[in-house]
SEROLO-665592 format. One record per residue (C-alpha): residue in one letter; residue number from 1; x, y, z. Coordinates in Angstrom, 2 decimals, m for minus. Layout:
<pts>
(pt A NUM (X Y Z))
...
</pts>
This chain:
<pts>
(pt X 1 (0.00 0.00 0.00))
(pt X 2 (1.32 3.40 m0.91))
(pt X 3 (0.87 6.52 1.16))
(pt X 4 (1.82 9.59 m0.66))
(pt X 5 (1.86 12.59 1.56))
(pt X 6 (1.60 13.95 5.04))
(pt X 7 (1.35 17.73 5.45))
(pt X 8 (0.82 19.98 8.45))
(pt X 9 (m2.93 20.33 8.99))
(pt X 10 (m3.76 23.33 11.06))
(pt X 11 (m3.23 25.36 14.14))
(pt X 12 (m5.25 23.40 16.67))
(pt X 13 (m2.72 20.69 17.40))
(pt X 14 (0.87 20.97 16.19))
(pt X 15 (1.02 17.27 15.34))
(pt X 16 (m2.10 17.21 13.11))
(pt X 17 (m1.28 16.09 9.59))
(pt X 18 (m3.25 15.39 6.44))
(pt X 19 (m2.52 12.05 4.83))
(pt X 20 (m3.63 11.13 1.31))
(pt X 21 (m4.09 7.39 1.23))
(pt X 22 (m6.59 4.71 0.23))
(pt X 23 (m10.08 4.18 1.62))
(pt X 24 (m9.07 0.65 2.64))
(pt X 25 (m5.98 1.81 4.58))
(pt X 26 (m6.13 0.37 8.14))
(pt X 27 (m5.72 3.93 9.46))
(pt X 28 (m9.08 4.76 7.84))
(pt X 29 (m11.00 1.94 9.56))
(pt X 30 (m11.94 3.96 12.67))
(pt X 31 (m13.33 6.69 10.40))
(pt X 32 (m15.32 4.21 8.30))
(pt X 33 (m16.65 2.36 11.36))
(pt X 34 (m17.63 5.54 13.24))
(pt X 35 (m19.29 7.04 10.16))
(pt X 36 (m21.23 3.82 9.59))
(pt X 37 (m22.42 3.85 13.21))
(pt X 38 (m23.38 7.51 12.91))
(pt X 39 (m25.40 6.92 9.75))
(pt X 40 (m27.12 3.95 11.40))
(pt X 41 (m27.97 5.94 14.55))
(pt X 42 (m29.31 8.94 12.62))
(pt X 43 (m31.13 7.15 9.83))
(pt X 44 (m31.75 3.53 10.75))
(pt X 45 (m33.72 2.12 7.80))
(pt X 46 (m34.71 5.56 6.44))
(pt X 47 (m32.59 5.19 3.28))
(pt X 48 (m32.59 1.41 2.95))
(pt X 49 (m34.03 0.07 m0.26))
(pt X 50 (m34.14 m3.59 m1.29))
(pt X 51 (m31.10 m4.52 m3.37))
(pt X 52 (m29.26 m1.23 m2.75))
(pt X 53 (m26.16 m1.42 m0.55))
(pt X 54 (m25.92 0.90 2.47))
(pt X 55 (m24.09 4.18 1.86))
(pt X 56 (m20.78 3.07 3.35))
(pt X 57 (m20.69 m0.01 1.08))
(pt X 58 (m21.89 1.72 m2.08))
(pt X 59 (m18.48 2.62 m3.55))
(pt X 60 (m15.35 0.47 m3.76))
(pt X 61 (m12.09 1.89 m2.39))
(pt X 62 (m10.90 2.25 m5.99))
(pt X 63 (m13.53 4.95 m6.62))
(pt X 64 (m11.45 7.27 m4.45))
(pt X 65 (m8.09 6.73 m6.16))
(pt X 66 (m6.19 9.31 m8.18))
(pt X 67 (m6.27 10.55 m10.82))
(pt X 68 (m10.08 10.76 m10.60))
(pt X 69 (m10.45 10.78 m6.83))
(pt X 70 (m8.62 10.92 m3.55))
(pt X 71 (m9.00 9.86 0.07))
(pt X 72 (m7.86 12.11 2.91))
(pt X 73 (m7.30 11.47 6.59))
(pt X 74 (m6.66 14.09 9.23))
(pt X 75 (m4.35 12.41 11.72))
(pt X 76 (m3.59 13.47 15.28))
(pt X 77 (m0.88 11.50 17.02))
(pt X 78 (m1.19 8.87 14.30))
(pt X 79 (m4.96 8.38 14.76))
(pt X 80 (m7.70 9.43 12.30))
(pt X 81 (m9.68 12.31 13.80))
(pt X 82 (m11.28 13.40 10.54))
(pt X 83 (m11.31 12.79 6.85))
(pt X 84 (m13.10 12.88 3.57))
(pt X 85 (m12.87 11.76 m0.01))
(pt X 86 (m13.85 12.63 m3.52))
(pt X 87 (m14.54 10.80 m6.72))
(pt X 88 (m15.26 11.83 m10.28))
(pt X 89 (m18.79 13.12 m10.83))
(pt X 90 (m18.11 14.37 m14.37))
(pt X 91 (m15.13 15.79 m16.27))
(pt X 92 (m15.16 19.08 m14.37))
(pt X 93 (m16.85 18.02 m11.12))
(pt X 94 (m15.59 16.14 m8.09))
(pt X 95 (m18.16 14.60 m5.78))
(pt X 96 (m17.21 14.86 m2.11))
(pt X 97 (m18.03 11.93 0.15))
(pt X 98 (m17.32 10.72 3.68))
(pt X 99 (m16.56 14.10 5.28))
(pt X 100 (m16.36 13.28 8.96))
(pt X 101 (m14.77 14.29 12.26))
(pt X 102 (m14.48 12.25 15.40))
(pt X 103 (m17.49 12.90 17.62))
(pt X 104 (m15.53 14.00 20.70))
(pt X 105 (m13.54 16.55 18.66))
(pt X 106 (m16.40 18.32 16.90))
(pt X 107 (m17.00 22.08 16.92))
(pt X 108 (m13.26 22.76 16.63))
(pt X 109 (m13.18 23.53 12.89))
(pt X 110 (m11.79 20.14 11.86))
(pt X 111 (m14.50 19.48 9.25))
(pt X 112 (m13.87 22.89 7.70))
(pt X 113 (m10.14 22.14 7.54))
(pt X 114 (m10.86 18.82 5.82))
(pt X 115 (m13.25 20.55 3.41))
(pt X 116 (m10.69 23.22 2.47))
(pt X 117 (m7.96 20.63 1.93))
(pt X 118 (m10.25 18.48 m0.22))
(pt X 119 (m11.20 21.53 m2.31))
(pt X 120 (m7.52 22.37 m2.84))
(pt X 121 (m6.69 18.80 m3.85))
(pt X 122 (m9.68 18.60 m6.20))
(pt X 123 (m8.41 21.81 m7.86))
(pt X 124 (m4.90 20.35 m8.16))
(pt X 125 (m6.41 17.29 m9.86))
(pt X 126 (m8.17 19.45 m12.44))
(pt X 127 (m11.69 19.74 m11.05))
(pt X 128 (m13.43 23.12 m11.15))
(pt X 129 (m16.72 22.33 m9.44))
(pt X 130 (m17.74 20.36 m6.36))
(pt X 131 (m20.96 18.43 m5.95))
(pt X 132 (m21.91 16.80 m2.67))
(pt X 133 (m24.92 15.53 m0.79))
(pt X 134 (m25.71 15.15 2.86))
(pt X 135 (m28.60 13.52 4.61))
(pt X 136 (m31.62 15.42 5.82))
(pt X 137 (m30.79 14.65 9.47))
(pt X 138 (m27.38 16.31 9.47))
(pt X 139 (m28.05 20.01 10.16))
(pt X 140 (m24.45 20.61 11.19))
(pt X 141 (m23.25 19.46 7.76))
(pt X 142 (m25.82 21.71 6.06))
(pt X 143 (m24.56 24.66 8.13))
(pt X 144 (m20.94 23.85 7.26))
(pt X 145 (m21.59 23.71 3.52))
(pt X 146 (m23.77 26.82 3.40))
(pt X 147 (m21.29 28.68 5.60))
(pt X 148 (m18.40 27.74 3.30))
(pt X 149 (m20.01 29.03 0.10))
(pt X 150 (m21.85 25.96 m1.18))
(pt X 151 (m25.16 26.54 m2.93))
(pt X 152 (m28.12 24.38 m1.97))
(pt X 153 (m29.60 22.56 m4.97))
(pt X 154 (m32.87 22.00 m3.12))
(pt X 155 (m35.49 24.27 m1.61))
(pt X 156 (m34.35 24.87 1.99))
(pt X 157 (m37.79 26.23 2.90))
(pt X 158 (m39.25 22.73 2.60))
(pt X 159 (m38.90 20.18 5.40))
(pt X 160 (m35.57 18.43 4.68))
(pt X 161 (m37.15 15.02 5.40))
(pt X 162 (m39.17 15.46 2.20))
(pt X 163 (m35.96 15.86 0.19))
(pt X 164 (m34.20 13.04 2.09))
(pt X 165 (m30.85 13.75 0.40))
(pt X 166 (m29.70 17.37 0.23))
(pt X 167 (m27.44 18.24 m2.74))
(pt X 168 (m25.00 21.17 m2.87))
(pt X 169 (m22.55 22.59 m5.39))
(pt X 170 (m19.67 25.01 m5.41))
(pt X 171 (m17.56 26.45 m8.18))
(pt X 172 (m13.91 26.08 m7.21))
(pt X 173 (m11.35 28.83 m7.29))
(pt X 174 (m7.60 28.34 m7.18))
(pt X 175 (m6.48 27.74 m3.59))
(pt X 176 (m5.02 30.86 m2.04))
(pt X 177 (m2.35 31.04 0.65))
(pt X 178 (m4.90 32.78 2.89))
(pt X 179 (m7.44 29.95 2.53))
(pt X 180 (m4.79 27.29 3.06))
(pt X 181 (m3.36 29.17 6.05))
(pt X 182 (m6.75 28.79 7.71))
(pt X 183 (m6.25 25.02 7.70))
(pt X 184 (m2.51 24.56 7.72))
(pt X 185 (0.38 25.98 9.68))
(pt X 186 (4.04 25.78 8.84))
(pt X 187 (5.58 25.60 5.38))
(pt X 188 (3.27 24.55 2.61))
(pt X 189 (4.29 21.16 1.29))
(pt X 190 (3.32 19.76 m2.05))
(pt X 191 (0.34 17.51 m1.61))
(pt X 192 (0.57 14.19 m3.40))
(pt X 193 (m2.20 11.86 m4.33))
(pt X 194 (m2.86 8.29 m3.42))
(pt X 195 (m1.59 5.57 m5.68))
</pts>
């Protein structure tokens, strides 16, 4: 298994690093397991349809490999405390998936740092637009995306349970040192991709 890059990942903890790796990396397992449990606790059978795999089993690890995708972990003292991924949606659009932070570390800006890093990497890989969805029972994710310049592709005046899945989009701009400084401290290292 190849891991391509670790870069400083913010001001909150000096040993936080971003790691681009594979979705099936053992370091990612706590993220995948916790996200699966969170989806189950929030949604139960709400999204289950006969013959359709649950969200966390819907895409193979290969869907998040470069050059069309990537998988990011935010590590603190060698443990995954956050992460996210993207895959190809179309030739100009990356679809973000699996954006998550460890439950006991929420409300510290970690998800925003992951989001900014994923946007920068998507830009470096040639994407110019982001598409993502979140579930109707994740108001904190909705607030994050709206607060970070994403445009809702649904009518937010309607009860979100009617929509079930809430889509968003954002046109990307080249990453700026100011935006990256909000998520990374120290010298800016070149960010690789998984292989």
